[in-house]
N, C-alpha and C positions, 0 to 999 in steps of 0.2 A: 851532747856532752858539751864539759863544759871548758866556754875561754877563758880562763880563768890561768893566769900563767902560761897565757901561748902567745906565740906573737902574733901580731898584723899583720895579714898579706900582705904579697908584691903587691903594688900598685899601681896607675897609672891614669885617670881622668880626668877632664876635663872640668872647671869648675869658674863662677862669677863670683871676683872679690872685690871690694872697691871700683865698681865700674869698669871693670875690666876683663875677659873671658885669661884664663891660663889653664896651666896640666900644672896637675901635684900631684906626686907619686909621694910611697908609701919610703923615700930616702928625704921626703923635702919636714917629713913627718917629724923622722928621726932627732934626736938633741934631746929634743923639749917633751914630758907632759903632752897628751894629747885627749881631746874626746870626741866623739865621733861619735853626735847625733844623728841616726835613724831617723826616717816620719818617712809618713804613707806616701802625703802628694802637696805640691804646690797646690794655690788658691782654691786651698779647705780651710777645717773651720778651727778643727784644735791647734793643726801645727801649727799655724801665726801667733795663738798667744804661745805655743813654749817656745819659739825663735826669739820670739820679740822679748820673755822672761828670759833665756839666756844672752840673750842685747844686754840687761839689763847689769849683766854683771860679770862681761866678757874686759873692758877695762881692769876688774880687779881678780878675775884668771890668769890673763897674760903679764898683769906686775908679781904673779906666781909662778911664770913661766913657763903657761898654759896658753896652746890655743885649740878652739871647737873648730870644729865641722861639722856645718853639718850636708848631711846626706840622703836624698832621697834616688828617684826611680826618672823623675822629670833629669831632661834635656838641663843643660850652664843653660840654651837660648829661655825656655822658661821661667830656667831663676833669675834673669833676668833683668825674663817682663813681670812676672812677680815683684822686684823689685824694685820696678819700677811706679806696681802699681798700685804696691798696699801702706798704709802706714808701720802697721808693723809690722813689714817688712825691712820695710827702708831703713830703719833702726840696725840693721845687724851689720855689720859690718866685718862677718870673720864668712871665712872661706864657705857656698855655700855648694859640693861635690855635685856631678850628675854623676850616679848608677845606672847608666839607662843603658847597660847589657847586663848588668843583675851580677856584677863579679863580689862588689860590695858587700852588697847582701846577704847574699847566699855564702858566704867568706866567713861574715860575722853570725851569718843561718841567728836573719831576719826574715827570708823572705817570703812572700805568701806568693810563691811559684803563677796558684791561680785568677790572683789579681796582678800580678802583674808592682806589685807594692810593695814596700817592705814597712813593718810591727814597727812599733815604736820603742826603737832600741840604745840605753845607752851605753857607752866602755871609754871607759877612764886605756889610756897606755902611756907605762913610764916613758923616759928620756933613751933608751933601751926597743920602743916598742912591745913591749911586752903587757900584757893586759891587766890593771887590775882590779877595774871591777867591770861588773857586766847586771844592765838590768835591760828585763822586755816585759813589755807593758802590751797590753791588748791595743786594738784605738782606739776603744772611747776614754782612758784611762790616759791622763796632761801628767807629764811632768814638772816635779821643779829644778828650777836651777837652783836655788836655796841651797836645796839638799845636796842636790851634783858640787855643791863648793862646797860643803860642807866633810863631802868623800873625800874629793881631790886630797883638800890639808888633811884628814886623818892617812891616809894612802902614799902624801907625803912627807907626811912625821914618822910614819914607822918606818918609811926608805932611807930616813937620816938617824933611826934615834935602832940600832940595833938591840933587840931583846926583847922593845918593849908596845904592848898592843895595844886598841884603841876603846875602847868599852864602848855603848850603845848610846845612840843619841853624842855620841863625844864631838863639846866645838874646842875649837883650841884656845889657851888656855887652865884647858882640868886636864886634873890627871888622867896619866895611863897605867900601864896594866906594867908589870913581869912578870908574867909568869913561870910559877915555880911552887915546886914541891908544898913548902908554905900553905901557897892561895887554896890547895883543893878542898873545896869544901868550907871554906869561909866566905866567900862571896856572893 
């Protein structure tokens, strides 16, 4: 079942962020655009490349009013240890959420029950907490932060420009479409 246009679940989890342990709730997330970046496990192989890739554009996302939340089923203690020992994860300045009771992974439908790990899931929620982008990958397929940035810009454009939609591979500044009877069969 699709999560598109559904509310993010209510949650309260421990996190590691900027050298501190913090509690982050669903209420903390609302009011700005949010990316939930689920990954299988700390101290693995593809995961640090993805989190580092997202860290590279984190500042640009913040300029757009977006916060990133890395999420795995590891504890916040393990997140800290990984941050302290991995050069790639040491660059991460966004919160790393602990879903060690599997509530978020189940709610976002990315939990691999028999392994206690999450699939690679990326979700974009608007400031009201409504999911606008949902993408799930198998464990061996890494994601691109650059493509997520493009999707964020498209989602924000559509939210701010009623009646317009973004065509395939749309980049900020390119033409959009206004669906109408006149366009049917002409694209």
